[in-house]
C-alpha positions in Angstrom: 247.0 90.5 -189.1 244.7 87.6 -188.0 245.9 84.1 -188.2 243.4 81.7 -189.8 242.9 77.9 -189.3 243.5 76.6 -192.8 243.6 72.8 -193.3 247.2 71.5 -193.6 246.5 70.0 -197.0 246.9 73.5 -198.4 250.0 74.3 -196.6 253.6 73.9 -197.5 256.6 73.8 -195.0 258.9 75.3 -197.7 256.6 78.1 -198.6 255.7 78.9 -195.0 259.4 79.0 -194.1 260.0 81.4 -197.0 257.1 83.7 -196.3 258.0 83.9 -192.6 261.6 84.7 -193.3 260.7 87.4 -195.9 258.3 88.8 -193.4 260.7 89.1 -190.7 263.3 90.6 -193.0 260.9 93.1 -194.6 258.2 94.0 -192.2 257.2 97.1 -194.1 257.0 95.2 -197.3 259.3 97.5 -199.4 261.4 94.8 -200.9 259.6 93.2 -203.9 262.7 91.2 -205.2 261.9 87.5 -205.7 263.2 84.7 -203.4 265.9 82.5 -205.0 265.7 78.7 -204.7 269.2 77.6 -206.1 269.2 74.0 -207.1 272.3 74.5 -209.1 271.2 73.4 -212.6 267.9 75.1 -212.2 267.1 78.2 -210.3 263.6 79.0 -209.1 262.7 82.7 -208.4 259.5 82.9 -206.3 257.6 86.1 -206.3 257.8 88.2 -203.0 254.0 87.9 -202.6 251.7 85.2 -203.8 249.1 82.7 -202.9 246.3 82.7 -200.3 245.4 86.2 -199.3 243.5 87.4 -196.1 240.0 87.1 -197.8 240.6 83.6 -199.1 242.0 82.2 -195.8 239.0 83.8 -194.0 236.6 82.1 -196.5 238.2 78.7 -196.1 238.3 78.8 -192.3 234.6 79.8 -192.2 233.6 77.1 -194.8 235.4 74.3 -193.0 234.1 75.3 -189.6 230.5 75.4 -191.0 230.9 71.9 -192.4 232.2 70.8 -189.0 229.4 72.5 -186.9 226.6 71.4 -189.1 227.0 67.6 -189.5 223.7 66.1 -190.7 222.5 69.3 -192.4 222.4 70.1 -196.0 225.1 72.6 -196.8 225.2 74.7 -200.0 227.5 77.3 -201.5 225.9 79.9 -203.6 228.8 79.4 -206.2 232.5 78.5 -206.1 234.0 79.3 -202.6 237.0 80.8 -204.4 238.4 80.3 -208.0 240.4 77.3 -207.1 239.4 73.8 -208.5 241.1 71.8 -205.7 239.5 73.7 -202.9 236.1 73.6 -204.5 236.5 69.8 -205.1 237.4 69.3 -201.5 234.3 71.0 -200.3 232.1 69.0 -202.7 233.7 65.7 -201.5 232.6 66.7 -198.0 229.0 67.0 -199.2 228.8 70.7 -200.1 226.5 71.5 -203.0 226.8 74.5 -205.3 223.6 76.4 -206.0 225.1 78.3 -209.1 228.2 78.1 -211.4 230.6 80.9 -211.5 228.6 82.9 -214.0 225.3 82.8 -212.0 223.7 80.0 -214.0 221.4 78.0 -211.5 222.4 74.5 -210.8 220.0 73.9 -208.0 216.7 75.9 -207.8 216.3 78.2 -204.7 212.9 76.6 -204.5 214.5 73.4 -203.2 215.9 75.1 -200.1 214.3 75.3 -196.7 214.9 77.2 -193.5 217.0 74.1 -192.0 219.6 74.4 -194.8 222.8 76.1 -194.5 224.0 78.4 -197.3 227.5 79.8 -197.4 228.1 83.1 -199.3 231.4 82.8 -201.1 234.4 85.2 -200.8 233.2 87.2 -203.8 230.0 88.2 -201.9 226.5 88.1 -203.4 223.8 90.3 -204.7 221.1 91.9 -202.4 218.5 90.1 -204.6 219.8 86.7 -203.7 220.2 87.6 -200.0 216.5 88.6 -200.0 215.5 85.3 -201.5 217.5 83.4 -198.8 216.3 85.6 -196.0 212.6 85.2 -197.0 213.1 81.4 -196.8 214.3 81.8 -193.2 217.9 81.0 -194.1 220.4 83.1 -192.1 223.2 84.5 -194.4 225.1 86.6 -191.8 226.7 83.6 -190.0 228.0 81.9 -193.0 229.0 84.9 -195.0 232.6 84.6 -196.2 232.6 87.9 -198.2 236.1 89.3 -198.4 236.5 92.3 -196.1 238.1 94.2 -198.9 235.2 93.5 -201.2 232.9 94.9 -198.6 235.2 97.9 -198.3 234.5 98.7 -201.9 230.7 98.4 -201.2 231.1 100.8 -198.1 233.1 103.4 -199.9 230.5 103.3 -202.8 227.7 103.9 -200.4 229.6 106.8 -198.9 230.2 108.6 -202.1 226.7 107.7 -203.4 225.3 109.6 -200.3 227.2 112.7 -201.6 225.4 112.4 -204.9 228.0 110.6 -207.1 227.2 107.9 -209.6 229.4 104.8 -209.7 231.6 103.6 -212.5 232.8 100.0 -211.6 235.9 98.7 -213.4 235.2 95.0 -213.5 234.2 92.0 -215.6 230.3 92.2 -215.7 229.9 88.4 -215.5 232.2 87.9 -212.6 230.6 87.0 -209.2 232.3 89.9 -207.4 231.4 92.5 -210.0 227.8 91.3 -210.0 227.7 91.7 -206.3 229.3 95.0 -206.3 226.9 96.3 -209.0 223.9 95.1 -207.0 225.2 97.0 -203.8 226.2 100.2 -205.6 223.0 100.4 -207.7 220.8 100.1 -204.6 222.3 103.5 -203.5 223.0 105.3 -206.9 223.2 105.1 -210.6 225.9 102.6 -211.7 227.7 101.4 -214.8 230.3 98.8 -215.5 233.4 99.1 -217.7 235.7 96.4 -218.5 238.7 98.1 -219.9 240.1 101.4 -221.3 238.5 100.8 -224.7 235.1 100.9 -223.1 236.1 103.8 -220.8 237.0 106.0 -223.8 233.5 105.3 -225.3 231.8 106.0 -221.9 233.6 109.3 -221.7 232.0 110.3 -225.0 228.6 110.0 -223.4 229.8 112.2 -220.5 231.0 114.9 -222.9 228.0 114.6 -225.3 230.2 113.4 -228.3 228.0 110.3 -228.7 224.2 110.4 -228.8 222.8 109.3 -225.3 220.4 106.9 -227.0 223.3 104.7 -228.1 224.4 104.2 -224.5 221.7 101.8 -223.6 222.6 99.5 -226.4 226.3 99.7 -226.2 226.2 99.2 -222.4 223.2 96.9 -222.3 223.1 94.7 -219.1 225.9 96.8 -217.5 223.9 99.9 -216.1 221.4 100.3 -213.3 217.7 100.5 -213.7 216.5 104.0 -214.6 220.0 105.1 -215.6 219.9 108.6 -217.1 222.8 109.5 -219.3 222.3 113.2 -219.1 222.0 113.5 -215.3 223.8 110.5 -214.0 227.3 111.3 -215.5 227.5 114.8 -214.0 229.2 113.4 -210.8 231.1 110.1 -210.8 233.4 108.1 -208.8 235.3 105.0 -209.8 235.6 101.7 -207.9 236.8 98.2 -209.0 236.5 94.6 -208.9 239.3 94.0 -206.4 241.1 91.4 -208.6 241.5 93.7 -211.6 245.0 95.0 -212.6 245.6 98.1 -210.3 247.3 100.0 -213.0 244.3 99.5 -215.3 241.9 100.8 -212.6 244.2 103.7 -212.0 244.4 104.4 -215.7 240.6 104.2 -216.1 240.2 106.6 -213.1 242.7 109.1 -214.4 241.1 109.1 -217.8 237.7 109.8 -216.4 239.1 112.4 -214.0 240.8 114.1 -217.0 237.5 114.1 -218.9 235.6 115.6 -216.2 238.3 118.4 -215.6 238.3 119.3 -219.3 234.6 119.1 -219.8 233.7 121.1 -216.7 236.8 123.3 -216.8 237.7 122.3 -213.2 240.7 123.0 -211.1 242.5 121.0 -208.4 240.6 122.9 -205.9 237.1 122.0 -207.2 237.7 118.7 -208.8 235.8 116.9 -206.0 232.6 118.8 -207.2 232.5 116.4 -210.1 234.9 113.6 -209.3 235.2 111.4 -206.2 238.6 110.2 -204.7 238.2 106.4 -204.5 241.9 105.1 -204.5 241.4 103.5 -201.2 239.3 100.7 -202.8 242.2 98.9 -204.3 242.8 95.5 -202.6 246.2 95.3 -200.8 246.7 91.6 -201.8 246.1 92.1 -205.5 248.3 95.2 -205.4 251.1 93.4 -203.5 251.0 90.3 -205.8 251.0 92.4 -209.0 253.9 94.6 -207.6 255.8 91.5 -206.7 255.5 90.2 -210.2 256.9 93.4 -211.5 259.9 93.0 -209.1 260.3 89.3 -210.2 260.3 90.4 -213.9 263.5 92.2 -213.4 265.3 88.9 -213.2 266.7 87.8 -216.7 264.9 84.4 -216.7 264.0 81.9 -219.3 260.3 81.5 -218.5 257.5 82.1 -216.0 254.9 79.7 -214.6 251.8 81.2 -213.1 249.7 78.7 -211.0 246.0 79.1 -210.2 242.4 78.5 -211.2 241.7 79.2 -214.8 238.6 81.3 -214.0 240.6 83.3 -211.4 240.7 87.0 -212.4 243.6 87.9 -210.3 245.7 85.0 -211.5 245.0 85.7 -215.1 246.2 89.3 -214.6 249.5 87.9 -213.2 249.9 85.8 -216.4 249.1 89.0 -218.4 252.0 90.8 -216.7 254.5 88.0 -217.2 253.6 87.2 -220.7 254.3 90.7 -221.8 258.0 90.1 -221.0 258.8 86.4 -221.5 257.4 82.9 -222.2 254.7 82.3 -219.7 252.7 79.1 -218.8 249.4 79.1 -216.8 248.7 76.0 -215.0 246.4 74.9 -212.1 248.5 72.1 -210.8 251.7 70.1 -211.2 250.2 67.4 -213.3 249.9 69.9 -216.2 253.7 69.5 -216.4 253.8 66.3 -218.4 257.6 66.0 -218.6 260.6 68.0 -219.3 259.5 68.8 -222.8 255.6 69.1 -222.6 253.4 71.4 -220.5 249.6 71.9 -220.7 249.0 75.5 -220.9 245.9 77.7 -220.4 245.4 80.8 -222.6 244.6 83.4 -220.1 242.3 85.4 -222.5 240.5 82.6 -224.3 240.8 79.8 -221.7 241.9 77.4 -224.5 243.9 74.5 -223.2 246.8 73.4 -225.4 250.0 71.3 -225.1 253.3 73.2 -225.5 256.3 71.4 -226.6 259.8 72.2 -225.5 258.8 74.7 -222.9 262.1 74.2 -220.9 265.2 75.5 -222.7 268.2 73.1 -223.4 270.9 74.9 -221.6 273.3 74.5 -218.7 271.4 76.5 -216.1 267.7 77.3 -216.4 266.0 80.3 -214.6 262.3 80.0 -213.9 260.0 82.6 -212.4 257.0 81.3 -210.3 254.1 83.0 -208.7 250.5 82.0 -208.0 247.1 83.6 -207.6 245.3 84.6 -204.3 243.2 81.4 -204.2 246.1 78.8 -204.9 247.2 76.8 -202.0 250.9 76.9 -201.2 251.0 73.0 -201.3 250.3 73.2 -205.0 253.2 75.7 -205.5 255.5 73.2 -203.7 254.5 70.4 -205.9 255.1 72.3 -209.0 258.5 73.3 -207.8 259.3 69.7 -207.0 258.3 68.6 -210.4 260.4 71.1 -212.2 263.4 70.2 -210.0 263.0 66.5 -210.7 264.0 67.1 -214.3 267.4 68.3 -213.4 270.5 66.7 -211.7 271.3 68.6 -208.6 273.7 68.2 -205.6 271.2 70.3 -203.5 268.2 68.4 -202.4 264.7 69.8 -201.6 265.0 69.3 -198.0 268.2 71.4 -197.7 266.7 74.3 -199.5 263.6 74.3 -197.2 265.8 74.0 -194.1 267.8 77.1 -195.2 264.7 79.2 -194.8 263.7 77.8 -191.4 
């Protein structure tokens, strides 16, 4: 896999050593057990896979090269480069301006742009409508497009099944940048609709089978279906794709449910299922899958708590919190300073995004076991600072440098 030039401020020698060693020992990625950092009085278990993915490193490399190559020019980002506050703050400190917020609210009007400006498309991609606006202004989008290749893979697969007459059901959060972009691309080829979860999928299935009046669909799924969507015609052949940062198990469950719905309603067999339902399993992102599977492996440890690190508006990170929270006390932070001291931590609720201070988050016991992972847009350097902060609360005969060297 390609190596990217990512600024050293995001790197960690400890994490790099660990990842390199695990990669050498497990080249086929079949071992999802966590890595133990044993400091004696505190044990840190790092997930097998975490942190920057291919798409994020690609986006960061392009963004920093763009800044270096365009000194003196105005440089804009359509929205956040990735869902990480430190990376976005660094880009802004270098003069990059954001045109929209993460939900598509305009911060700087497109009318203020001219053909000499540079506009970077973030890793989530963008809509065809925005691309058209930029191109009409003479702003080249292709050169500074950091769209994740795995997001583009979803778009390409959607186009392929659209050409065969399937409508598209997108599993995603309809306000998320990536879902908005995917919806724009799919709906340019075929009828498309967005579902967020299984609850919505079950209701959608009732329109497929005619159990709910078709007129209700347009209100229930308002803002989440393509222009001219016809409930009677457009649900006869469907395929499911996803926002790549969703829980893979959720996407699979949604796909399986709709597949079962089509089989039962149209009396299909395994031989002719593709006449009504397209196989789209290959649209799942490898990094999202690996990180989630690694968390599952990490949760087999009988630990005291878990800490998940990443941007609060990061979808893939929130799902890692969701997985951990189902089994043990879990804290969602974006950087080390959210750990105030040995007793207090500032936690983000992954569902509501409410921030609150939790007391006595570390147990009073002789040896504490802590699980740690991070989202795909979280720099390894931040993970290292979190580990150092936690270790500093405990007396240990094993220093941080010795642990790092043991993985070199």
